[in-house]
C-alpha positions as CSV (number, residue, x, y, z in Angstrom):
1,M,3.0,-0.2,22.3
2,G,2.6,1.3,18.9
3,K,-0.7,3.3,17.5
4,G,-1.1,0.3,15.0
5,V,-1.1,-2.5,17.6
6,E,-2.8,-0.1,20.0
7,A,-5.8,0.8,17.6
8,E,-6.1,-3.2,16.8
9,N,-6.6,-4.0,20.5
10,M,-9.5,-1.1,20.9
11,S,-11.0,-2.9,17.7
12,V,-10.6,-6.3,19.0
13,R,-12.6,-5.1,22.5
14,A,-15.0,-3.5,20.8
15,I,-16.1,-6.4,18.5
16,K,-16.2,-8.4,21.6
17,V,-19.0,-5.9,22.8
18,R,-20.5,-6.0,19.8
19,K,-21.0,-9.7,19.7
20,K,-22.4,-9.6,23.4
21,I,-25.3,-7.3,22.1
22,L,-25.7,-8.1,18.6
23,S,-25.2,-11.1,16.3
24,N,-22.5,-11.9,14.7
25,E,-24.4,-11.2,11.1
26,D,-25.3,-7.8,12.5
27,K,-24.1,-5.1,9.8
28,D,-22.2,-2.9,12.5
29,T,-20.8,-6.2,13.9
30,L,-19.6,-7.1,10.5
31,S,-18.4,-3.7,9.7
32,G,-16.2,-3.8,12.9
33,I,-14.8,-7.2,11.9
34,A,-13.7,-6.2,8.9
35,I,-12.1,-3.0,10.7
36,V,-10.1,-5.4,12.8
37,G,-9.2,-7.4,9.3
38,L,-7.6,-4.2,7.9
39,A,-5.9,-3.5,11.3
40,F,-4.5,-7.2,11.3
41,N,-3.8,-6.5,7.7
42,L,-1.9,-3.2,8.8
43,N,0.2,-5.0,11.3
44,G,1.6,-8.0,9.1
45,R,-1.0,-10.4,10.5
46,W,-2.2,-11.7,7.2
47,D,-3.3,-14.8,8.5
48,E,-5.4,-13.7,10.9
49,A,-6.6,-10.9,8.7
50,K,-7.4,-13.3,5.8
51,E,-10.1,-15.3,8.6
52,L,-11.7,-12.2,9.2
53,E,-12.5,-11.2,5.9
54,V,-13.4,-14.3,4.4
55,Q,-15.9,-14.4,7.6
56,V,-17.3,-11.1,6.5
57,M,-17.1,-11.8,2.8
58,E,-19.2,-14.7,3.2
59,T,-21.8,-13.3,5.3
60,R,-22.2,-10.5,2.8
61,K,-22.7,-12.5,0.2
62,T,-25.5,-14.4,2.2
63,K,-26.8,-11.4,3.6
64,L,-26.7,-8.9,0.8
65,G,-26.0,-10.7,-2.1
66,V,-22.9,-11.1,-4.4
67,D,-23.1,-7.6,-5.9
68,H,-23.7,-5.4,-3.4
69,P,-21.3,-2.8,-3.0
70,S,-20.3,-3.9,0.8
71,T,-19.8,-7.7,-0.1
72,L,-17.8,-5.9,-3.1
73,T,-15.8,-4.2,-0.8
74,S,-15.0,-7.2,1.8
75,M,-13.9,-8.9,-1.6
76,A,-11.6,-5.8,-2.4
77,N,-9.9,-6.2,1.1
78,L,-9.4,-9.8,1.0
79,A,-7.6,-9.4,-2.3
80,S,-5.8,-6.8,-0.6
81,T,-4.5,-9.5,2.1
82,Y,-4.1,-12.0,-0.7
83,R,-1.6,-9.6,-2.0
84,N,0.6,-8.8,0.7
85,Q,0.5,-12.6,1.3
86,G,1.9,-13.0,-2.4
87,R,-1.1,-15.2,-3.4
88,W,-1.3,-13.7,-6.9
89,D,-3.7,-16.0,-8.4
90,D,-5.9,-15.8,-5.6
91,T,-6.0,-11.8,-5.6
92,E,-6.0,-11.8,-9.5
93,K,-9.1,-14.2,-8.9
94,L,-11.0,-11.4,-6.7
95,D,-9.7,-8.7,-8.6
96,M,-11.2,-9.7,-11.7
97,Q,-14.7,-10.6,-10.0
98,V,-14.7,-7.2,-8.4
99,M,-13.8,-5.5,-11.7
100,E,-16.3,-7.1,-13.4
101,T,-19.4,-7.1,-11.0
102,S,-18.3,-3.2,-10.8
103,K,-19.1,-2.7,-14.5
104,T,-22.6,-3.7,-13.8
105,K,-24.1,-4.1,-10.4
106,L,-27.7,-5.7,-9.6
107,G,-29.8,-5.9,-6.7
108,V,-28.3,-2.6,-4.9
109,D,-30.4,-1.5,-2.0
110,H,-32.4,1.7,-2.6
111,P,-30.8,4.3,0.2
112,D,-34.1,5.2,1.3
113,T,-36.1,1.9,2.0
114,L,-34.7,-1.9,2.5
115,T,-37.7,-3.2,1.0
116,K,-37.2,-1.3,-2.5
117,T,-34.6,-2.5,-5.1
118,R,-32.8,-0.7,-8.2
119,K,-30.8,-2.1,-11.0
120,T,-27.8,0.2,-11.2
121,K,-25.6,0.4,-14.3
122,L,-21.8,1.2,-13.7
123,E,-19.9,2.2,-16.8
124,V,-16.3,1.6,-17.4
125,D,-15.5,5.2,-16.2
126,H,-17.5,4.8,-12.9
127,P,-14.8,5.9,-10.2
128,D,-15.3,2.1,-8.2
129,T,-14.8,0.6,-11.5
130,L,-11.9,2.6,-12.1
131,T,-10.4,1.6,-8.7
132,S,-11.2,-2.0,-9.2
133,I,-9.5,-2.0,-12.5
134,A,-6.5,-0.3,-10.7
135,N,-6.0,-2.9,-8.4
136,L,-6.2,-6.0,-10.7
137,A,-3.2,-3.7,-12.4
138,S,-1.7,-3.5,-9.2
139,T,-1.6,-7.6,-8.7
140,Y,-0.5,-7.5,-12.1
141,R,2.4,-5.7,-11.3
142,N,3.2,-7.7,-8.5
143,Q,3.2,-10.9,-10.9
144,G,5.5,-9.3,-13.2
145,R,2.9,-9.1,-15.7
146,W,4.0,-5.4,-17.0
147,D,2.2,-5.2,-20.2
148,N,-1.2,-6.4,-18.7
149,A,-0.4,-3.6,-16.0
150,E,0.6,-1.0,-18.5
151,M,-2.7,-1.9,-20.6
152,L,-4.9,-1.6,-17.5
153,D,-3.0,1.2,-16.1
154,V,-2.9,3.4,-19.0
155,Q,-6.9,2.7,-19.5
156,V,-7.5,4.0,-16.0
157,M,-5.1,7.2,-16.8
158,E,-6.8,8.1,-19.8
159,T,-10.5,7.8,-18.6
160,S,-9.3,9.6,-15.1
161,K,-8.0,12.5,-17.6
162,T,-11.2,12.5,-19.3
163,K,-13.7,12.4,-16.4
164,L,-11.8,13.8,-13.3
165,G,-9.4,16.3,-15.2
166,V,-5.4,16.0,-15.8
167,D,-4.8,17.3,-12.3
168,H,-7.2,15.2,-10.0
169,P,-5.5,12.7,-7.4
170,S,-7.0,9.5,-8.9
171,T,-5.3,10.6,-12.6
172,L,-1.9,11.5,-10.4
173,A,-2.6,8.0,-8.7
174,S,-2.7,6.3,-12.4
175,M,0.2,8.2,-13.8
176,A,2.1,7.1,-10.9
177,N,1.2,3.4,-11.1
178,I,2.5,3.6,-14.7
179,A,5.7,5.2,-13.8
180,S,6.1,2.1,-11.2
181,T,5.4,-0.4,-14.1
182,Y,8.1,1.6,-16.1
183,R,10.8,1.8,-13.0
184,N,10.2,-1.9,-12.9
185,R,11.0,-2.8,-16.5
186,G,13.9,-0.6,-16.3
187,R,12.4,2.0,-18.5
188,W,14.0,4.6,-16.4
189,D,13.4,7.7,-18.8
190,D,9.7,7.1,-19.3
191,A,9.5,6.8,-15.5
192,E,11.2,9.8,-14.7
193,K,9.2,11.8,-17.1
194,L,6.0,10.8,-15.8
195,E,7.4,11.2,-12.0
196,V,8.6,14.5,-12.7
197,Q,4.9,15.8,-14.0
198,V,3.0,13.9,-10.9
199,I,5.7,15.7,-8.1
200,K,5.1,19.3,-10.4
201,T,1.2,18.8,-10.2
202,S,0.9,17.1,-6.5
203,K,2.7,20.4,-5.5
204,T,0.7,22.6,-6.8
205,K,-2.8,20.9,-6.4
206,L,-2.2,19.5,-3.0
207,G,0.8,20.9,-1.4
208,V,4.8,20.4,-1.1
209,D,4.1,18.3,2.5
210,H,0.8,16.6,1.1
211,P,1.5,12.6,1.9
212,F,1.1,11.9,-2.0
213,T,3.4,14.5,-3.0
214,L,5.9,13.2,-0.6
215,T,5.1,9.7,-1.7
216,S,5.7,11.0,-5.5
217,I,9.3,12.4,-4.6
218,A,10.3,9.1,-3.0
219,N,9.1,7.3,-5.9
220,M,11.3,9.8,-8.1
221,A,14.3,8.8,-5.5
222,S,13.7,5.0,-6.4
223,T,14.2,6.0,-10.0
224,Y,17.1,7.9,-9.3
225,R,18.6,5.2,-6.9
226,N,18.4,2.4,-10.1
227,R,20.1,4.7,-11.8
228,G,23.1,4.9,-9.7
229,R,22.3,8.5,-9.1
230,W,23.0,8.7,-5.5
231,D,23.2,12.2,-4.7
232,N,20.0,13.0,-6.3
233,T,18.5,9.6,-4.4
234,E,19.8,11.1,-1.3
235,K,18.9,14.8,-1.5
236,L,15.4,13.6,-2.0
237,L,15.1,10.7,0.7
238,V,16.4,13.3,3.2
239,Q,14.0,15.5,2.2
240,V,11.1,13.1,2.2
241,I,12.1,12.2,5.7
242,E,12.7,15.6,7.1
243,T,9.0,16.5,6.0
244,R,7.5,13.1,7.3
245,K,9.0,13.6,10.6
246,T,7.5,17.0,11.1
247,K,3.9,16.2,9.4
248,L,3.6,12.6,10.5
249,G,6.0,12.2,13.2
250,V,9.4,10.0,13.6
251,D,7.5,6.7,14.1
252,H,5.1,7.0,11.5
253,P,5.3,4.1,9.0
254,S,5.8,6.4,6.0
255,T,8.7,8.0,7.7
256,L,10.3,4.7,8.9
257,T,9.9,3.5,5.1
258,S,11.8,6.4,3.8
259,M,14.4,5.8,6.6
260,N,14.6,2.6,5.4
261,N,15.2,3.5,2.0
262,L,17.9,6.0,2.6
263,A,20.0,3.5,4.9
264,F,19.7,1.0,1.7
265,T,21.0,3.7,-0.8
266,W,23.8,4.7,1.8
267,K,24.9,1.1,2.1
268,E,24.9,0.9,-1.7
269,N,26.8,3.9,-2.4
270,G,29.2,2.5,0.3
271,K,28.6,4.8,3.4
272,E,28.6,1.7,5.3
273,T,28.7,3.7,8.8
274,E,25.7,5.8,8.2
275,A,24.0,2.9,6.7
276,V,24.3,1.5,10.0
277,R,23.4,3.8,12.2
278,L,20.3,4.9,10.2
279,I,18.8,1.2,9.9
280,E,19.3,1.3,13.5
281,D,17.4,4.3,14.3
282,C,14.8,2.5,11.6
283,V,14.5,-0.9,13.8
284,R,14.0,1.0,17.2
285,G,11.1,2.8,15.3
286,R,9.4,-0.1,14.1
287,K,9.9,-2.0,17.5
288,R,8.1,0.6,19.2
289,V,4.8,0.6,16.3
290,L,4.7,-2.7,14.9
291,R,4.8,-6.3,16.3
292,A,7.8,-8.2,16.5
293,N,6.7,-10.4,13.8
294,H,5.5,-7.7,11.1
295,P,7.7,-8.0,7.9
296,Y,9.0,-4.9,7.7
297,F,10.4,-4.8,11.5
298,I,12.0,-8.6,10.5
299,S,13.4,-7.0,6.9
300,S,15.0,-4.3,8.9
301,C,16.5,-6.4,11.8
302,T,17.9,-8.4,9.3
303,A,19.5,-5.7,7.3
304,L,21.2,-4.6,10.8
305,D,22.3,-8.1,11.4
306,T,23.7,-8.5,8.1
307,W,25.4,-5.2,7.8
308,K,27.1,-5.7,11.2
309,A,28.4,-9.0,10.6
310,E,30.0,-7.7,7.5
311,Q,31.4,-4.6,9.1
312,E,32.9,-7.2,11.8
313,D,34.2,-9.2,9.4
314,I,36.0,-6.3,7.6
315,I,37.8,-5.3,11.3
316,L,38.5,-9.2,11.9
317,S,40.4,-9.2,7.9
318,N,42.3,-6.1,9.0
319,R,43.4,-7.2,12.1
320,R,45.2,-10.4,10.7
321,P,48.6,-10.4,10.0
322,N,49.7,-10.3,6.3
């Protein structure tokens, strides 16, 4: 059983205990339900995640108010699930609501007393607001609304540079998001320029083997792959895979994702045998850590079946008499 599934099962058991001792509307119970929802989300069980996240969101709206930070967090979690399901309109609606509310929140409980409330004004450059803007930009990217995504991402990046600094992780993340938009628009030079900057700063500030640095290198590999620069792509992906194996483990989802990407790179570059072997390793790894109905596991299995069928067709074709 994979660690993700194991963690999910432990969370579910904890919730059952809390429900017996406390009520469904107790804040600790709601926090536990939210954690289970996140676990379902990570494991690709999006319908079940949505059901729990809606429950948490509606209860928090009633108990805490629409503008409470915990309510906004539950709305953002639900938006993330909708995003994974490809429900872009629903995602955008929630993202927009969270973003606008984050700019000006009313009725936030004072940390020292539940009876005294205060009014908190959040400017556009507040970290929570920037996060909600970035989430909305992500939704726009998934919808292919590149102009909208780029406009918001640039706003986040420029504000982060001013308020947090050029080399702050949040600033680097916003730069990486803009590079992603450029990559999806075929603006390879612009994407590569930003990615080089992100990687260089990440290596200096976070370290060569930091997860964000490795993700940035993987993004650069994606840009190279789209440009048909196979040798550069392979070199970077192999580097990412080996480091992730050492730092995160062979079966870590990020390690398996980079293996999957390298397999597809080899396939596109005509390295059929190597591609099949690697995607087989990826399938075995994902089988160990994911459920059988997880989209990533299904995707790798489909690729493996297709590639093997293609190999068999070639073998049969070569055996036929001329």
